[in-house]
matplotlib code that plots the C-alpha trace (Angstrom):
import matplotlib.pyplot as plt

x = [0.0, 2.9, 4.0, 0.8, 1.3, -0.2, -3.7, -3.8, -4.2, -0.5, 0.3, -3.0, -2.3, -5.6, -4.1, -6.0, -4.3, -4.7, -4.5, -4.0, -6.2, -5.4, -7.5, -6.0, -6.4, -4.9, -1.8, -1.5, -1.6, 0.9, 3.4, 3.0, 3.6, 6.8, 8.0, 7.4, 9.4, 12.3, 12.9, 13.9, 15.9, 17.9, 18.3, 19.7, 22.1, 23.3, 23.7, 25.7, 28.0, 28.7, 30.1, 32.8, 36.2, 38.0, 41.1, 42.6, 46.0, 46.7, 50.5, 50.7, 48.4, 50.5, 54.1, 54.1, 53.5, 56.5, 56.1, 55.8, 57.5, 57.5, 58.7, 57.9, 59.9, 61.6, 61.8, 61.3, 61.0, 58.6, 56.6, 52.9, 51.7, 48.3, 47.1, 44.1, 41.4, 39.2, 39.3, 38.9, 38.2, 38.4, 41.2, 42.2, 42.2, 44.8, 43.7, 45.4, 43.2, 43.7, 41.8, 41.3, 42.5, 40.0, 40.4, 36.9, 38.0, 36.9, 40.3, 42.0, 39.6, 39.8, 43.6, 44.6, 44.9, 43.0, 44.9, 48.3, 47.1, 46.0, 49.5, 48.8, 50.8, 48.3, 49.3, 50.7, 47.5, 45.3, 47.5, 47.3, 43.5, 43.3, 46.3, 46.2, 47.9, 50.6, 52.1, 55.8, 58.6, 60.7, 61.1, 60.5, 57.1, 55.3, 53.9, 51.4, 50.7, 48.1, 47.5, 46.0, 48.9, 51.5, 50.1, 50.3, 50.3, 53.9, 54.2, 55.6, 53.7, 55.2, 54.3, 57.2, 56.7, 59.6, 58.1, 54.6, 52.9, 52.6, 55.7, 54.2, 52.0, 52.3, 50.6, 49.4, 49.4, 48.0, 44.4, 43.6, 42.4, 39.2, 39.8, 38.5, 40.9, 43.9, 42.9, 42.0, 42.2, 45.9, 48.4, 52.1, 53.2, 53.3, 56.8, 57.7, 59.8, 61.5, 63.2, 64.2, 68.0, 70.2, 73.1, 73.6, 76.2, 73.5, 73.6, 70.6, 71.5, 71.6, 68.1, 66.9, 66.2, 67.4, 70.9, 69.8, 67.8, 68.2, 68.5, 66.4, 66.5, 63.4, 64.5, 61.5, 62.3, 66.0, 64.9, 66.7, 65.5, 66.6, 63.9, 63.2, 60.9, 60.4, 61.4, 63.0, 65.3, 62.4, 59.8, 59.6, 57.8, 56.0, 58.8, 61.1, 58.7, 58.3, 61.4, 61.0, 57.3, 56.9, 59.1, 59.8, 58.4, 55.0, 54.7, 51.1, 50.0, 51.1, 48.0, 48.6, 48.7, 45.5, 43.8, 44.9, 43.6, 40.1, 39.4, 37.4, 34.1, 34.8, 37.8, 38.3, 38.7, 40.4, 42.0, 43.0, 46.7, 46.8, 45.3, 46.6, 45.3, 43.5, 42.5, 43.7, 43.5, 43.0, 46.4, 48.1, 50.4, 50.7, 53.6, 54.0, 57.1, 56.3, 58.6, 56.9, 57.1, 53.6, 53.5, 50.1, 51.1, 50.6, 46.8, 46.3, 45.6, 46.2, 47.3, 46.1, 46.3, 43.0, 42.8, 39.3, 37.6, 34.5, 30.9, 28.0, 27.9, 31.6, 33.7, 32.1, 29.7, 26.8, 25.3, 22.8, 21.5, 21.1, 19.3, 16.8, 16.1, 15.8, 13.5, 11.4, 11.0, 9.9, 7.4, 5.9, 5.7, 4.1, 1.7, 0.7, 0.2, -1.9, -3.9, -4.6, -5.7, -8.0, -9.5, -9.9, -11.7, -14.1, -14.7, -15.5, -17.8, -19.7, -20.2, -21.5]
y = [0.0, 2.4, 2.2, 3.6, 7.0, 10.1, 10.7, 14.2, 15.8, 15.8, 12.2, 11.0, 13.1, 15.1, 18.5, 20.8, 21.0, 23.0, 21.8, 24.4, 23.7, 26.6, 27.0, 27.6, 31.4, 31.7, 29.7, 31.8, 35.1, 33.7, 32.7, 36.1, 37.9, 35.9, 36.4, 40.1, 40.3, 38.1, 39.9, 43.4, 41.7, 39.8, 42.9, 44.8, 42.1, 41.6, 45.4, 45.8, 42.8, 44.3, 47.4, 45.3, 45.7, 42.4, 41.4, 37.9, 36.8, 33.1, 32.8, 29.0, 27.0, 24.4, 23.6, 26.6, 29.1, 31.4, 30.7, 26.9, 24.5, 20.7, 20.0, 21.2, 24.1, 24.9, 28.6, 30.0, 33.8, 35.5, 38.7, 39.5, 42.9, 44.4, 47.7, 49.2, 49.8, 52.3, 54.6, 52.8, 54.6, 51.5, 49.2, 46.3, 42.8, 40.3, 36.7, 33.6, 31.2, 27.4, 25.1, 21.4, 21.1, 19.1, 20.5, 19.1, 15.5, 13.4, 12.0, 15.3, 17.5, 15.2, 14.9, 17.4, 17.6, 20.3, 19.6, 20.2, 23.4, 24.6, 24.0, 20.8, 17.6, 14.7, 11.1, 9.3, 7.1, 10.2, 11.7, 8.5, 8.8, 12.5, 12.9, 9.7, 9.2, 11.8, 11.7, 11.4, 12.6, 9.5, 9.0, 12.7, 13.6, 16.4, 19.2, 20.0, 16.7, 15.8, 16.5, 19.9, 21.5, 19.8, 20.9, 24.6, 27.0, 28.2, 30.5, 33.8, 36.8, 40.2, 43.7, 45.2, 48.9, 50.1, 48.7, 49.7, 53.1, 54.9, 53.7, 54.3, 51.3, 48.7, 45.4, 44.6, 40.9, 41.2, 40.8, 38.5, 35.6, 35.2, 36.9, 33.9, 31.6, 33.9, 34.4, 30.9, 28.2, 28.4, 28.6, 28.0, 24.7, 24.5, 25.1, 27.5, 30.4, 33.4, 36.6, 39.6, 40.1, 43.0, 40.9, 37.4, 37.0, 36.9, 33.4, 31.2, 31.5, 35.3, 35.0, 32.7, 30.0, 26.3, 25.9, 24.3, 27.4, 28.7, 32.1, 33.8, 37.2, 38.6, 40.0, 42.4, 44.1, 43.1, 42.1, 39.0, 36.4, 33.5, 30.9, 27.4, 24.6, 21.6, 18.2, 19.9, 16.9, 14.5, 16.9, 18.8, 22.1, 24.2, 26.7, 23.8, 22.4, 25.9, 27.9, 30.5, 31.2, 30.6, 32.2, 30.2, 33.1, 32.8, 29.1, 28.0, 31.5, 32.7, 34.2, 32.8, 29.3, 30.0, 31.1, 27.9, 25.7, 27.0, 24.3, 25.2, 23.5, 23.5, 22.4, 25.9, 28.4, 31.7, 32.7, 36.1, 37.0, 40.7, 44.2, 47.2, 50.5, 52.7, 54.9, 53.9, 55.7, 54.3, 53.4, 52.6, 49.6, 47.0, 44.5, 41.4, 39.3, 35.6, 32.9, 29.8, 26.7, 25.2, 22.6, 22.1, 20.0, 16.7, 17.4, 19.4, 22.6, 26.2, 29.2, 32.8, 36.1, 38.1, 41.8, 42.9, 45.4, 44.6, 45.5, 45.5, 41.7, 41.1, 40.1, 39.6, 36.6, 36.7, 33.5, 35.0, 37.6, 35.1, 32.7, 35.3, 36.4, 32.8, 31.9, 35.0, 34.3, 30.7, 31.8, 34.4, 31.9, 29.3, 31.8, 32.9, 29.4, 28.4, 31.6, 30.8, 27.3, 28.7, 31.2, 28.6, 26.3, 29.0, 29.8, 26.1, 25.9, 28.9, 27.4, 24.2]
z = [0.0, 0.7, -2.9, -4.3, -5.9, -4.3, -5.7, -7.2, -10.6, -11.3, -10.6, -12.2, -15.2, -14.9, -15.3, -17.8, -21.2, -24.3, -27.9, -30.5, -33.6, -35.9, -39.0, -42.4, -42.5, -38.9, -40.0, -43.1, -41.1, -38.5, -41.2, -42.9, -39.7, -38.9, -42.4, -42.3, -39.0, -40.2, -43.6, -42.2, -39.4, -42.1, -44.2, -41.3, -40.3, -43.9, -44.3, -41.1, -41.9, -45.4, -43.7, -41.9, -43.5, -44.2, -46.2, -46.4, -47.6, -47.9, -47.4, -47.7, -49.9, -51.8, -52.7, -55.2, -52.4, -51.7, -48.0, -48.4, -45.9, -46.0, -42.5, -39.0, -37.4, -40.7, -39.7, -43.3, -43.3, -45.6, -45.9, -46.3, -47.5, -47.2, -48.8, -47.1, -49.7, -47.7, -44.8, -41.4, -38.1, -36.0, -34.9, -37.1, -35.7, -37.0, -37.2, -38.5, -40.4, -40.8, -43.2, -43.1, -39.5, -37.5, -33.9, -33.4, -33.9, -30.8, -30.1, -30.5, -28.6, -25.5, -25.5, -22.8, -19.0, -17.2, -14.0, -15.8, -17.4, -13.9, -12.5, -10.7, -10.8, -11.5, -11.4, -14.5, -14.5, -14.7, -17.4, -19.4, -19.4, -20.3, -22.6, -24.7, -27.1, -26.4, -22.9, -23.4, -25.8, -25.6, -21.9, -21.0, -19.6, -21.5, -19.5, -20.9, -22.5, -25.1, -28.8, -28.5, -26.5, -28.6, -32.0, -31.1, -34.0, -33.8, -36.8, -35.6, -37.1, -36.4, -37.7, -39.7, -38.8, -40.9, -44.1, -43.2, -43.8, -41.6, -39.8, -36.3, -36.5, -33.8, -33.0, -29.5, -28.8, -25.2, -24.0, -26.9, -24.8, -22.7, -19.3, -17.3, -19.0, -18.3, -14.6, -13.5, -16.2, -17.2, -14.4, -14.1, -12.5, -8.8, -7.6, -10.5, -9.4, -11.0, -10.2, -12.3, -12.4, -13.5, -14.6, -16.0, -13.3, -10.6, -9.2, -8.2, -4.6, -4.8, -6.3, -3.5, -6.0, -6.1, -7.3, -10.6, -11.8, -15.4, -17.0, -19.6, -21.3, -22.9, -26.3, -26.5, -23.2, -22.5, -19.0, -17.7, -15.2, -13.1, -13.1, -11.8, -12.9, -10.6, -12.0, -15.1, -15.7, -16.3, -17.7, -21.0, -20.3, -22.9, -23.3, -24.2, -26.8, -28.4, -27.4, -30.1, -29.3, -25.5, -22.9, -19.7, -17.7, -19.4, -20.0, -20.3, -19.5, -22.9, -24.5, -28.0, -26.4, -24.4, -27.6, -29.4, -26.5, -27.2, -29.9, -32.9, -33.9, -37.6, -39.7, -41.2, -38.4, -37.4, -34.1, -32.9, -33.0, -32.3, -32.7, -34.7, -33.4, -36.0, -37.7, -41.2, -44.5, -47.9, -49.4, -46.0, -46.2, -43.5, -43.7, -41.7, -41.2, -40.8, -39.5, -40.9, -38.6, -38.7, -41.4, -43.2, -46.3, -44.5, -44.0, -47.2, -45.2, -45.9, -43.7, -44.1, -42.3, -42.0, -41.3, -40.1, -38.0, -35.9, -36.5, -34.0, -34.2, -34.4, -37.4, -40.8, -40.9, -43.4, -42.2, -39.7, -42.1, -44.9, -42.5, -41.5, -45.1, -46.3, -43.3, -43.8, -47.5, -46.8, -44.2, -46.5, -49.4, -47.2, -45.7, -49.2, -50.4, -47.4, -47.8, -51.4, -50.5, -47.9, -50.3, -53.0, -50.5, -49.7, -53.3, -54.1, -51.1, -52.3, -55.8, -54.3]

ax = plt.figure().add_subplot(projection="3d")
ax.plot(x, y, z, "-o")
ax.set_aspect("equal")
plt.show()
């Protein structure tokens, strides 16, 4: 007796319900109203997106491209020039674009360790589950491990101010990642330490670091550091995997790396690399120096640089506007057809 359900309208399914039984003319009017609403929305979205400035230059497409490489980390230098075709009041955002690279592949997208990226030291058993199939480089443990971290886009894109016009242009590569990722998702490994030093003669002991610390000088600021990573003899850290792109002081907190770790849902995608402050005039020239390291021939991919400003809905994307216009047209067409059927039925009924 205790297993009997409570007797009420809910458990006995006696709640009042409503079944919509629309007639033809009501459906026709509803479809026409939806279509009339969708069409101007789609027109506005398409118009606003057409005002977004965008230029794309594919600097590696096949083996005939001047910037083509056939092996990883080849370090081929090349230049890319953009000529601005209209006046722009806004900043220009620099993206790199990859095609035919399936970051959304199930095995790829699951191959990383959240614990490692947050500075923790998970067990080897946990790493084998999360980073399979890429955990070691020979016998050296990778930190971070996994396919995503160890396929990092390592082309170096730098703005050549001396060959650009005006020559005062600079590219800001900071604040390109999501703030929550920077603040809490990507942290240096526990035990990492560093101190700024005035001279390379400064010893580890003088810096209050373990005696096996290392030294690094930032070429962009000429600031030098003594730094220490735990278990450095048995672990390959990110700065060792990508010494020309990742500094040991930044490690996994490097924003280009953080942007890369946000995997794309489609095989052709773009990721933010930097921002060039505007305004710009028609005829201005922007020149980039590229050190080509990321090999794309093996998966029949391409690499491009995109210059774009942002509209009210972000970068150029005509899909939403086209979708609204197409849907609105379909609704109006269906509403008209259903309305004609309704009127024809009334006409036949009168004749009979």
